[in-house]
Each structure stands twice: as C-alpha cells, then as structure tokens.
N, C-alpha and C positions, 0 to 999 in steps of 0.2 A: 622830571627827566625820565626818559624811557630807558630802561635797562634790558639789554638783550644778552642772554647767556649763550655760551658756546653750543649748548645742547639745542636750544631753540634755533640758533642760526643753522646748525647742521640739519635739523628737521626741515627748515624752509628751503634749504638748498636741495635736499633730497626730494622734496615734494615737487620741485620743478625739474630736477635733473633726470629722475627716473622716467616720468612721462615723456620728456623730450627725447630720451634714448629710444623708446619704442616708436615714437613718431618719425625720428630720423631713420631708423631701420626700415620703416615702410617706405619712406620717400626715396631711399637709396636704391630700391629694387623695383618698386611698382611702376609700371608705365602710366602715364607718360613722364612722371617725375624722375624716374631712374635713368632717363636717357642722358648720355654724356653731352648732348647738345645743350642741356640745362646746366648753367654754371653752378659750381659747388656753393658759391656764396648765396645764390638764389635758393637752393635747396635748404641751406642752413637758416636763412632768414624766414623762409616759409615754415620750416619746422618750429622755429622759435615762436612765430606768430600763432600757429595752431596750438602749441603747448600753452601759451599765455591764455588762450581762450578756454581751453578744456581743463587746465590745471585746477581752477577753483572747484570744479564739479567732480574731480577725481577723489575716490575714497581716501581717507587719511592713511598714508603709508606707515609702515612700522617706524618707530622712533629709533633709528639706527644712524650711525655715522656713515655717510656715503663713502668715506675714505677707508673704512674698515674692511676686513675680509668679507664679511657678510654683505656689506653694502656694495662691494665690487661684484660679488656673485649676483646680487639682484640686478645690478647694472648690465651684466652680461646676459642675464635671463631676459631682460626687457629688449635688448638688442636682437636676441635670437627670435623672440616673438614677433617683433616688427619685421625682420627679414623674412620670416616664414609667411607672414601675411602678404608682403609684397611679392614674394615668389609665387604664391598661389595665383595671382593675377598675371604674372609673367608667363605662366604655363600656356595661357590662351594665345598670347602673341608668339610664343615659340611654335605652337601648332600651326598658326597662320604662316609663319616663315617656312616651316617644313612643307606646307602645301605649295608655296611658291617655288621651293626648290624642286619638288616633284614635277610641277608643271614646266619649269624651265628646262630641266633635263630631258623631258619628253619632247619639248618643242625644238631641242637642239640649241638652246641658249645657255648651255652650261658654261660657256666661255665668257658670257656677259656678266662678269662679277665686279662688284664695287665694294667699297668699304662701308660697312653699316655702322653708324654711330651708336645705334641702340644696343647692339650685341657686341660691339667692339671687335668685330671680325669681318670676314668677307662673305657677302651674300649676293644672290642674283638680283637682277633688276625687278623680276616679277615678285620676289620675296619682299623687297623694299616697298613696292607698290601696294601689295596686300597688307603689309604691316602699317603703312600710312592709312589705308582704308579701315583697318581694325581700330587704329587710334582715333580716327574721326567718328566711327560708330561709338566707341567708348565715351568720347566727349559729348556726342549728341544725346546720349541717354543719361547724361549727368553721372556717368560712372565714377568719375573722380570725386564728386561730392558725396556719392553714396559710400565710396570706399573710405573717405575720411570720417563720415558719420558712423560707419560700422566700427572703425578703429577707435573712435572716441567712446562708443558704447562698450567696447571690450574692456575698458577700465572698470566697469561695473560687473561684468560677467566674469572677468579674469583679473581681479584686483592685484595690486602690487603687494606681495607678501614675501616673507623670507623663506617660505616653504617652496621646494622645487615643484615644477609642473610635471604632469605625467607625459608619457610618450605617445599617448593615444592619438592626439591631434597630429603629431609629426608622422606617425605611422599612416594615418589617413592621407596626409599630404604626399607621402611617398607613393602610395597606391594611386592617388589622383594624377601624379606626374606621368604614369604610364599611359594616360589618355592623350598625351601629346601625339602619339603615332596614330591613334584612331581618329582624333579630331582632324589632324592634317590630311589623312587619307580621305576622310569624308568630304572635306572641302575641295580637294583636288580630283576626286574620283570622276566626276562628269567630264572634265577636260582631258584627263589622262586616258580614260577609256576611249573617248572619241579620237584622240590622237593616235592611240594604238590601232584602232580600226583604219585610220588614214594610212599609217605605215604599212599595214597588211595589204591595203589596196594598192599602194605604190609598189610593194614587193611583187604582187601578182601581175601588175601592169608591166613591170620591168622583166619579169619572167616570160611574159607573152610577147614582148617586144624588146629584145635584148639591145637593139640599137639605141634605145632611149638611155640617156645619161641620168642615172638615179641621183647622183650627187649634184647634178646641175638643176634638176627640177624638184627633187624631193625636199631639199632644205627650204626653198621659198614657199612651197605649198604647205609644208608643216608649220612654218611660222605664220602664214596668213590664216590658216585654219585655227591655230592656237590663239591668235589675237581675237579672231571673231568669236571663238568659244568663250574667251575671258569676258568680252564685252556682253555676251548673252548671259553668262552665269553670274556676273557681278551683282545684279539686283536680287538674285535668289540667295546670295551669300549673306544678306542682311539678317535674315531670320536665324540661321544657325549661329552666326556671330553673337547676336543678342542672347541666344540661349546659352552659349558657352560662357559669355561674360557674366550672365546671371548666376551660373553655376560657380564661377570663380568668386563672386561676392559671397555666395552661400558658404564656400569653403573658408573664406576669411572670417565669416561669422562663426563657423564651427571652430576655427582655431582660437577665436576670441572667447570661446566658452570652455576651453580646456580646464580640467580640474587640476587642483594642486594636490600634491602628495602630503597627507597629514604628517606632522612631525612625529618622530618616535617618542613613545611615552617615557618619561623619566622614571628611573628606578631608584 
C-alpha cells in the first residue's frame, strides 16, 4: 500500500501550482493569448496543458506548504513574473496601436472609433488593422511558440525559490515601456509626414483660391492619400515589426534571468 504524507502531498501540489501561476500570468497579458476574444476557459486549459508538459523539467521548488504565508508569497511572485513577461510583449502591440492612432488623427478619421477587444477600450479602425497585422506577423514568425519556450526556460534561469527577486528586471521593463512612443512614431512617421505636406499644400491652394471649399475637397483628398500611403508602407512595416518583436522576446528572456535577493544571514 502506498502511503502519502501531507508534506509530500503539499510538495506535489506546489510543484504544479507555482509553475501554473507563472504560465497563467503570461497567458493573461501576452498577445494573442491575452485578448478578451479568447475565452477564459481556453486560457485556463492551455495554461494547464503547458504546465503539465513543463512541470517535470522544472527544478524542485522549496518544500513549503503552498497555503502558508511563504507559499502564498511565492505564488504572488510567480504571478508578477508571468505578468511582467506578458506585458513586455504587449508593449510592441501598444506601439502599433499608437501608430494607428497618429495616422487616423492625421487622416481625419479620428471619429471612426470602434470597440477594441484586445485593449478593452475604444480605438480607431487604422489601429485595429495594424494590430491585426502585428498579430499575424507575430504568429508567422512563430513568436507565440518562442515566447512559450523562453518562459519554460525561465524556470531554469529564474527558479522558484522563497527568496524575493530583485527589482533590476522590472526597472528595465519600466525603461523599455518608454519605447512605446518612439516605436509608434517610427512606424507612423512616413504616413504622418506625407499627410502633413498634403495638408500644407491644401492650405496654400485654399489661400490662393479662396473660392475653393477646403472642407469639401480636403477631407476626401486626405483620406485617399492616407489609404494610398498605408498600402505603400505596409510591406515596409514588416522589418521593423519583426525587429520590435525580437526585442520584446529578448526582454522576456532578460526578465527570466532576474536574480534573487539572497536571504539575510541568521545571527
């Protein structure tokens, strides 16, 4: 007869629960898993399946009761690590959506706003189109598989321990979040600059011929020029998107290599 003690049972539960928490934290935020269009049950089942696969290769966690105070702190720490990893990828998609907002406002399509299920807010049609493009690029380069592989490897570089993690990785994540504005501006700059020149030309034309109705001809011309520019620039957005997504995966790898604070020596 096999006898299982309560201590062994607690260790088995913790060996699966703590990796599952980090995996679910990643799936809750990282695109495309973090979209609200993905049912919660699908996210939970996917997280359980991934945890079942990677749990045997995870280093042995500390022999602690998961219901104890230290166990709950480890649980919260794993959730924070998973959320930080998913947020690092979400930064690229936020930059893409910002580029779409800049293009939409310059084209005069600021009123064409729809509900965005990814961000749970209102976004322009151009932003949603570019976000879908970024998602397709991310899936075409197997970014979702690379992200899961990097997360699975993080259990070796950042094992589950009772020692708290340092703030260096989160500080680097905060600094990287400032790149949202630069990345969004770089993606939208060709279209925005050309539309600005178009508006200047329309202003000069209206000044030289006051009988022309600027609101009657300016809006259609700006929209047509904007859509033509988007069609021309879309193939050239592939390279910077791949570069930004590769940087996001490197950021996830950096977060997975965060050191832990050594415990205070006992006196």
